[in-house]
C-alpha positions in Angstrom: 27.8 4.0 13.0 26.9 0.9 15.6 29.5 -1.4 15.1 26.8 -3.4 17.1 25.1 -4.1 13.9 26.8 -7.1 11.7 24.4 -8.6 10.0 20.4 -7.4 8.9 17.6 -9.6 8.5 15.5 -8.3 5.4 11.8 -9.3 4.5 8.8 -8.1 2.9 4.8 -8.8 4.2 1.6 -8.4 3.8 0.2 -7.2 0.6 2.4 -7.0 -2.2 3.2 -3.4 -3.5 4.9 -2.0 -6.6 8.0 -0.9 -5.6 9.3 -3.4 -2.8 11.8 -4.4 -4.6 13.3 -1.1 -5.2 13.5 -1.1 -1.3 15.0 -4.7 -1.2 17.7 -3.3 -3.8 18.2 -0.3 -1.6 18.6 -1.9 2.2 20.8 -4.5 0.3 22.7 -1.9 -1.0 22.9 0.4 1.6 24.1 -2.5 3.5 27.0 -3.8 1.8 28.2 -0.5 1.5 28.2 0.0 5.3 30.1 -3.2 5.9 26.5 -5.1 6.7 26.1 -9.0 5.7 22.2 -8.5 4.6 19.5 -11.9 4.4 17.4 -12.5 3.4 13.4 -13.9 4.9 11.7 -15.9 2.5 7.5 -15.2 2.3 7.4 -12.7 5.4 6.7 -13.8 9.0 5.8 -17.2 8.2 9.6 -17.4 6.3 10.7 -16.3 9.9 9.2 -19.0 11.6 10.2 -21.3 9.0 13.7 -20.6 9.1 13.4 -19.3 5.6 17.1 -17.7 5.2 18.9 -16.5 2.1 22.2 -14.7 2.3 21.9 -11.5 -0.5 25.0 -10.0 -2.8 24.7 -6.8 -4.5 24.6 -9.1 -7.3 20.9 -10.9 -5.8 19.1 -7.5 -6.6 20.3 -6.3 -9.9 17.9 -5.6 -12.5 15.0 -5.7 -9.5 14.8 -1.8 -9.4 12.0 -1.7 -12.4 10.0 -5.3 -11.4 6.7 -5.5 -9.8 5.9 -7.7 -7.0 8.6 -8.6 -4.7 11.7 -11.1 -5.0 11.3 -12.1 -0.8 7.7 -13.0 -1.6 4.9 -12.3 0.9 2.6 -13.7 2.9 0.3 -13.6 5.7 1.0 -15.4 8.9 -1.7 -16.1 11.6 1.2 -19.2 13.1 3.8 -15.8 13.6 1.3 -14.2 15.8 1.1 -16.5 18.6 3.4 -16.9 21.5 5.2 -20.0 20.1 5.5 -18.9 16.6 7.6 -15.8 17.7 9.4 -18.2 20.1 10.6 -20.0 16.6 11.3 -16.7 14.7 13.7 -15.7 17.8 15.9 -18.7 17.6 15.8 -18.9 13.9 17.5 -15.0 14.3 20.3 -15.6 17.1 20.9 -18.7 14.9 21.5 -16.6 11.9 23.1 -14.5 14.7 20.8 -11.6 13.0 21.4 -8.3 14.8 18.2 -6.7 13.2 15.6 -6.8 11.3 14.2 -4.1 8.4 10.4 -5.6 7.8 8.5 -3.3 4.6 4.8 -3.6 4.6 1.4 -1.8 5.8 -0.5 -1.8 9.0 -0.2 -5.7 9.9 3.7 -5.9 9.0 4.5 -3.0 11.8 2.0 -4.7 14.2 3.4 -7.7 14.1 7.0 -5.8 14.6 6.0 -3.8 17.5 4.5 -7.0 19.4 7.9 -9.1 18.1 10.4 -5.8 19.3 8.8 -6.1 22.2 8.7 -9.2 23.7 12.0 -10.1 22.8 13.7 -6.5 22.8 14.5 -6.7 19.0 16.1 -4.0 16.7 13.7 -3.9 13.5 13.0 -0.8 11.6 10.0 -0.7 9.1 9.7 0.6 5.8 6.2 1.9 4.3 5.1 -0.6 1.9 1.1 -0.2 1.2 -0.8 0.6 -2.3 -3.3 1.8 0.7 -1.3 4.7 1.6 -3.2 4.5 4.8 0.0 4.9 7.1 0.6 7.8 9.4 4.8 8.9 9.3 4.9 9.6 5.4 3.1 11.3 2.7 3.1 8.5 -0.2 3.5 4.2 0.9 5.8 2.6 -1.7 3.0 1.1 -4.0 0.4 4.2 -4.0 1.4 5.9 -6.9 1.5 3.3 -9.3 -1.4 1.4 -8.4 -3.9 4.8 -8.7 -1.9 5.4 -12.4 -3.2 1.9 -12.8 -6.6 2.8 -12.1 -6.3 5.6 -14.0 -5.2 4.3 -16.7 -8.0 1.3 -16.3 -11.1 3.9 -16.3 -9.8 6.0 -19.6 -10.0 3.0 -21.0 -13.4 2.7 -19.3 -15.0 6.1 -20.5 -14.2 5.6 -24.1 -16.5 2.4 -24.3 -19.1 4.3 -21.7 -18.9 7.3 -24.2 -19.9 5.4 -27.1 -22.5 3.9 -25.5 -24.0 6.1 -23.2 -23.2 4.5 -20.5 -22.6 4.5 -16.5 -19.9 2.3 -15.0 -19.7 1.5 -11.5 -15.8 0.8 -11.4 -14.6 -0.9 -7.8 -11.3 0.3 -6.4 -9.4 -1.6 -3.9 -9.5 0.0 -0.4 -11.4 -2.1 2.5 -10.2 0.7 5.3 -9.3 3.5 3.3 -10.3 5.8 0.7 -7.5 7.4 -0.7 -6.8 5.3 -4.2 -10.3 6.3 -5.2 -9.8 9.8 -3.9 -7.1 10.3 -6.1 -7.4 8.4 -9.1 -11.3 9.5 -9.2 -10.5 13.2 -8.9 -7.9 12.2 -11.7 -10.1 10.5 -14.3 -12.6 13.3 -13.4 -15.3 10.9 -11.8 -19.1 12.2 -11.7 -18.3 10.7 -7.9 -16.3 8.7 -5.2 -17.8 6.5 -2.9 -15.3 6.1 0.4 -15.4 4.5 3.6 -14.7 8.2 5.2 -17.7 9.1 3.5 -21.3 8.6 4.4 -23.3 7.2 1.2 -26.7 8.6 0.0 -28.1 6.1 -2.4 -31.0 9.0 -3.0 -28.5 11.9 -3.4 -26.6 9.5 -5.8 -29.5 9.3 -7.6 -30.4 12.9 -8.0 -27.0 13.9 -8.9 -26.7 10.8 -11.6 -30.4 12.5 -12.9 -28.8 16.4 -13.0 -25.5 15.1 -15.1 -27.6 13.1 -17.3 -28.7 15.3 -20.1 -25.2 16.9 -20.0 -22.9 14.0 -20.1 -22.9 11.3 -22.1 -20.8 9.0 -19.7 -20.8 8.8 -15.9 -18.0 7.1 -14.2 -18.8 6.0 -10.6 -15.2 5.7 -8.3 -16.3 2.9 -5.3 -13.4 2.1 -2.8 -14.7 -1.5 -2.0 -15.0 -0.5 1.7 -17.7 2.0 1.3 -20.4 1.7 3.8 -23.4 0.9 1.4 -21.4 -2.2 -0.3 -20.0 -2.8 -3.0 -20.0 -1.5 -6.5 -22.5 -4.5 -7.4 -24.5 -3.6 -4.6 -24.5 0.1 -5.3 -25.3 -0.4 -8.9 -28.4 -2.7 -8.1 -29.5 0.2 -5.7 -28.7 2.9 -7.6 -30.8 0.9 -11.0 -33.6 -0.1 -8.7 -34.7 3.2 -8.2 -34.2 5.2 -11.8 -34.8 3.3 -14.9 -33.5 4.0 -18.1 -29.1 3.5 -17.2 -27.2 1.2 -18.8 -25.2 0.4 -16.2 -22.0 -1.7 -16.0 -19.6 -2.7 -13.3 -15.9 -3.2 -13.4 -13.7 -4.3 -10.2 -10.4 -3.9 -11.1 -9.4 -5.8 -7.9 -5.3 -6.9 -7.9 -4.0 -5.4 -11.1 -3.8 -2.8 -8.9 -1.2 -4.2 -7.0 0.6 -5.6 -10.2 2.9 -4.1 -13.0 6.5 -2.1 -12.8 6.7 0.7 -10.3 6.4 4.3 -11.5 9.2 6.5 -11.0 8.4 7.8 -8.2 7.5 4.8 -6.3 11.1 3.7 -7.3 12.5 6.6 -6.1 10.8 6.7 -2.7 11.4 3.0 -2.1 15.2 3.8 -2.7 15.2 6.2 -0.6 12.8 4.1 2.5 15.3 1.6 1.9 18.6 3.4 2.1 17.0 5.5 5.1 16.3 1.9 6.9 19.5 1.1 7.0 21.1 4.8 8.5 18.3 4.3 10.7 19.6 1.2 12.3 23.3 2.5 11.9 21.7 5.6 14.5 20.7 3.1 16.8 16.7 3.8 16.1 14.5 0.9 16.7 11.1 0.3 16.6 10.2 3.4 14.1 9.1 3.4 10.1 11.2 5.6 8.1 9.4 8.1 6.1 9.2 11.3 3.7 7.3 14.1 5.0 7.8 17.6 3.2 10.5 15.8 1.0 11.9 15.2 4.7 12.8 12.2 6.3 11.4 11.2 9.4 10.8 7.9 12.0 7.8 7.2 13.4 7.0 4.8 15.8 5.6 1.7 14.9 2.3 2.0 16.8 2.0 5.8 16.1 2.4 5.0 12.2 -0.4 1.8 12.6 -2.7 3.1 15.1 -4.9 5.8 12.6 -6.1 5.7 9.3 -4.7 9.1 7.1 -8.2 11.5 6.9 -9.3 13.2 3.7 -7.8 16.0 2.5 -11.2 18.2 2.6 -10.3 20.3 0.1 -9.5 17.6 -2.3 -13.5 15.8 -1.4 -15.0 19.7 -1.5 -13.5 19.7 -5.5 -14.7 16.8 -6.7 -18.3 18.2 -6.1 -17.6 21.1 -8.0 -16.0 19.6 -10.8 -17.9 16.7 -11.4 -21.0 18.9 -12.4 
């Protein structure tokens, strides 16, 4: 064990994700088990600058594993990303005698951690918490499984009313830069088409597809990732209905319900394991890395590699959508 580490700081940053509380619980209790103090930093990097530090105990994280959101709160901090902001943040870490930092979040969180760590030679380890699942270095990020199950539950209910009225529904899900939520939830609900940033959207081709299934199906569900090149669900619905008449089309934006709710079993287990391994990584002398699980094994990925890329879509799943939507 690296005895030089006596006190760990912990924060959650960026968009909240179901399972963050499970990760917080794991970090706190693993730290205490190893004789380390742990301090929570409220409101992410903004709280790091504002000196919002609170001591955490085993009791502090009781009864939170099943709760969505994050008890440490979260935010996006433009001030932290300035030289002056990082200077203040570093002074606050020294003031509270914090030897290492664990950050839970996504791409922006890790880019900030890398810049901060490089500037002051800090020991920082990351835990992947984002519903988008768009980080390299882990098969599943914390929150992704819950988010796609939330989408599936919502779309199953939409399908019921679509069947009753012979309607075409365009359902918009989160994913400005990545279509991984759209892809897996779309497969799970039997969507007639899935539109994502990683694939080209041809409106004419989509219209022809809808015409081919119109006589065979009384309901049609199109899943649209918000970052699709053809626009959001409203814009795409407008383009489609302008080209073909007779559709009773509706648009549903699922929005932030995808971030909320109690985390699934998978997210609770993964978050617990990743938080536990983040503390172990510090004890092994690791820094500047994100913990992840790949093929059921724990791996460490450097921040710059984890944040530089977006996961490529599984080509087999993309082809399968075309085949099964007939």
